[in-house]
Backbone bond lengths (Angstrom), bond angles and torsions (degrees), N, CA, C in turn:
res aa  C-N    CA-C-N  psi(-1)  N-CA   C-N-CA  omega(-1)  CA-C   N-CA-C  phi
1 M - - - 1.426 - - 1.525 111.19 -
2 A 1.367 114.63 -38.78 1.483 118.43 -179.22 1.513 110.67 -65.75
3 A 1.342 116.44 -35.53 1.476 119.13 178.08 1.496 110.57 -63.35
4 N 1.333 117.05 -40.57 1.468 122.72 179.17 1.524 110.19 -61.37
5 A 1.329 116.75 -43.95 1.454 120.47 179.94 1.510 111.73 -65.69
6 K 1.365 116.60 -36.69 1.465 120.28 177.10 1.536 110.35 -65.17
7 E 1.336 115.32 -41.53 1.477 118.16 178.54 1.504 111.83 -62.90
8 K 1.333 116.22 -43.29 1.449 119.58 179.07 1.529 111.66 -62.73
9 T 1.321 115.82 -42.22 1.475 120.73 178.54 1.514 110.41 -62.80
10 A 1.348 115.61 -43.92 1.453 120.54 179.74 1.527 109.75 -62.40
11 D 1.312 118.05 -43.91 1.441 122.10 179.33 1.523 112.45 -62.33
12 M 1.334 115.60 -41.75 1.443 119.77 178.41 1.505 112.43 -65.99
13 A 1.324 116.13 -39.90 1.462 121.39 178.36 1.523 110.68 -64.71
14 H 1.324 116.78 -42.23 1.489 120.97 177.75 1.498 110.16 -63.57
15 S 1.327 118.43 -44.20 1.448 122.48 179.22 1.560 111.23 -60.63
16 A 1.321 115.53 -43.97 1.471 120.57 179.35 1.517 110.20 -63.47
17 K 1.344 115.80 -39.08 1.495 119.59 179.58 1.539 110.00 -65.04
18 E 1.313 117.99 -42.88 1.470 121.63 177.78 1.517 111.35 -61.70
19 K 1.316 117.05 -44.77 1.480 121.09 179.15 1.528 111.51 -61.68
20 T 1.337 115.59 -41.99 1.460 119.89 -179.65 1.542 110.16 -66.87
21 A 1.319 116.67 -41.92 1.457 119.76 178.79 1.534 109.94 -63.81
22 G 1.317 118.24 -39.77 1.464 120.92 178.01 1.505 112.41 -63.78
23 A 1.343 116.27 -43.31 1.469 120.50 177.61 1.522 111.97 -65.12
24 A 1.314 116.20 -38.51 1.464 119.88 178.49 1.525 109.79 -65.06
25 G 1.325 117.13 -41.00 1.462 120.91 177.30 1.512 112.59 -60.20
26 T 1.336 115.62 -44.07 1.456 120.83 178.44 1.527 110.65 -63.87
27 A 1.303 117.95 -42.12 1.443 122.55 179.12 1.523 109.86 -64.27
28 Q 1.344 116.92 -41.81 1.456 121.51 179.51 1.508 111.11 -62.74
29 A 1.356 116.24 -42.48 1.488 120.45 178.53 1.511 110.22 -62.14
30 A 1.344 117.52 -43.61 1.444 120.98 -179.34 1.528 110.30 -64.27
31 M 1.330 117.09 -41.68 1.451 120.57 179.08 1.512 109.87 -65.15
32 S 1.347 117.25 -41.76 1.438 120.21 179.06 1.520 111.11 -60.92
33 D 1.328 116.76 -43.34 1.473 121.39 179.63 1.534 109.07 -62.75
34 T 1.316 117.60 -41.80 1.477 120.42 178.90 1.525 109.47 -64.47
35 M 1.327 117.35 -41.32 1.464 120.63 -179.94 1.533 110.30 -67.86
36 I 1.302 118.15 -39.05 1.461 121.80 177.37 1.552 109.70 -60.51
37 T 1.335 116.05 -49.45 1.445 120.80 -179.60 1.556 109.85 -57.81
38 A 1.304 115.88 -45.59 1.473 119.83 -179.17 1.530 110.97 -63.33
39 K 1.323 117.19 -39.65 1.484 119.80 -179.51 1.510 110.38 -69.74
40 V 1.317 119.70 -40.94 1.461 122.01 177.46 1.514 109.46 -60.84
41 K 1.327 118.18 -46.79 1.482 122.32 179.84 1.554 109.61 -62.06
42 A 1.325 117.66 -42.77 1.445 120.64 179.71 1.519 112.71 -64.52
43 D 1.331 116.82 -39.48 1.461 121.31 177.01 1.520 110.52 -65.47
44 M 1.309 117.39 -39.20 1.467 121.55 177.55 1.520 110.40 -65.78
45 A 1.303 117.25 -41.94 1.464 120.81 179.95 1.518 112.48 -64.73
46 A 1.346 115.85 -32.08 1.453 121.05 178.90 1.520 114.14 -81.45
47 D 1.345 115.79 -15.44 1.456 120.53 -177.39 1.517 110.84 -87.20
48 K 1.320 117.02 138.67 1.465 120.51 -178.74 1.518 112.90 -79.19
49 T 1.345 118.88 -17.20 1.448 122.10 -177.92 1.499 112.41 -83.68
50 V 1.330 116.66 -36.72 1.473 121.37 -173.21 1.525 110.28 -101.50
51 K 1.341 115.02 132.01 1.458 119.58 172.01 1.539 106.54 -92.56
52 A 1.320 116.55 106.86 1.453 121.89 -172.44 1.517 111.83 -57.55
53 M 1.327 118.26 -29.03 1.457 120.29 -179.01 1.525 111.66 -72.68
54 D 1.299 118.10 -16.81 1.467 121.81 178.81 1.510 113.88 -81.77
55 V 1.329 116.56 -18.65 1.473 120.65 -173.19 1.515 110.39 -118.24
56 H 1.341 114.22 125.84 1.473 121.35 175.41 1.516 108.11 -89.86
57 V 1.323 118.33 134.70 1.483 122.94 -177.94 1.500 107.34 -121.00
58 E 1.320 114.55 132.48 1.482 121.89 174.32 1.504 108.21 -137.74
59 T 1.316 119.23 142.80 1.454 123.01 -179.09 1.524 110.50 -129.88
60 Q 1.340 114.82 133.54 1.473 120.88 175.47 1.510 107.35 -137.32
61 K 1.315 115.17 118.82 1.475 122.07 176.99 1.510 111.25 54.51
62 G 1.346 116.75 39.73 1.466 120.72 177.49 1.524 114.85 85.16
63 V 1.318 117.30 -7.95 1.499 120.60 178.72 1.517 106.96 -93.31
64 V 1.330 115.57 120.23 1.463 121.55 179.02 1.528 108.58 -93.92
65 M 1.336 113.64 130.11 1.463 122.09 177.13 1.539 108.84 -111.59
66 L 1.328 115.10 122.82 1.449 120.92 179.95 1.501 108.87 -109.87
67 S 1.338 115.94 138.91 1.466 120.35 175.47 1.507 108.50 -147.90
68 G 1.331 114.98 166.96 1.455 120.10 -179.64 1.503 112.22 133.93
69 F 1.327 114.94 -173.19 1.451 121.23 179.88 1.533 108.54 -125.74
70 V 1.333 115.89 127.20 1.467 120.38 -179.92 1.554 109.27 -125.44
71 P 1.330 116.13 159.28 1.442 118.73 -176.52 1.531 116.31 -75.68
72 S 1.343 117.36 -16.91 1.478 118.98 -177.94 1.507 113.01 -148.37
73 K 1.337 114.07 156.69 1.472 119.90 176.57 1.528 110.64 -64.22
74 A 1.332 117.38 -33.58 1.430 121.49 178.39 1.538 111.25 -60.28
75 E 1.329 116.34 -38.81 1.474 119.58 177.93 1.534 110.56 -68.85
76 A 1.323 117.65 -41.53 1.453 121.23 177.82 1.547 110.96 -61.62
77 D 1.319 115.49 -45.36 1.466 120.65 179.87 1.545 111.28 -63.85
78 R 1.324 116.23 -39.66 1.464 120.64 -179.89 1.528 110.87 -66.73
79 A 1.344 117.34 -38.10 1.466 121.34 177.00 1.523 110.59 -58.93
80 V 1.326 115.82 -45.37 1.467 121.47 178.43 1.536 110.20 -62.21
81 E 1.318 115.23 -45.85 1.484 121.22 -179.74 1.545 110.31 -59.32
82 L 1.327 116.56 -45.16 1.464 119.69 -179.98 1.543 111.68 -63.43
83 A 1.323 116.06 -42.37 1.468 121.34 -179.53 1.547 109.68 -64.36
84 K 1.317 118.01 -41.31 1.479 120.56 178.47 1.521 113.05 -64.06
85 G 1.317 116.04 -24.07 1.492 121.20 -177.55 1.527 113.89 -83.41
86 V 1.304 117.61 -3.88 1.460 120.86 -176.29 1.567 108.26 -88.23
87 Q 1.338 114.08 132.59 1.452 119.97 -179.33 1.528 111.09 -62.75
88 G 1.307 117.13 134.32 1.449 122.60 179.43 1.504 113.66 100.32
89 V 1.348 116.29 -14.06 1.462 120.45 179.24 1.522 108.83 -76.34
90 T 1.354 115.59 127.45 1.452 120.03 179.88 1.520 112.27 -100.83
91 D 1.360 115.47 -22.96 1.488 119.38 179.83 1.537 106.38 -164.19
92 V 1.320 115.01 156.16 1.475 120.54 175.54 1.517 108.23 -128.57
93 K 1.314 115.88 127.52 1.458 123.99 178.61 1.536 105.71 -115.62
94 S 1.318 115.49 123.37 1.477 118.74 -178.25 1.506 112.48 -118.57
95 S 1.316 115.17 129.67 1.476 121.17 172.37 1.540 106.70 -121.07
96 I 1.336 116.45 28.64 1.466 121.42 176.58 1.538 108.26 -65.94
97 Q 1.326 115.19 134.31 1.435 119.50 178.87 1.515 110.35 -113.65
98 V 1.332 115.87 143.51 1.465 120.94 179.34 1.540 107.80 -88.73
99 K 1.330 114.54 127.04 1.490 119.64 177.75 1.493 108.70 -66.65
100 K 1.335 115.11 143.56 1.469 119.15 177.25 1.505 111.11 -107.26
């Protein structure tokens, strides 16, 4: 009976460890996405070509999504270039539109 109780305890501990690791991984991914978004916005703010307030940045699982309205194609292209240069970015999707 004691062996059975030990096995159950070991199984429960293993299950708890897996759940904790999964939650930590999810939290790490969310933190990384937040950090990526912040870095992209900071790089845009420091760049003379891109007006950071014109471009909305969102990140999910390393994929950066850019949206907004900018005055030129050069600004839209530069925003994409800056986002691609940030560590942790796996892809950039842009729906930035050029104002006419």
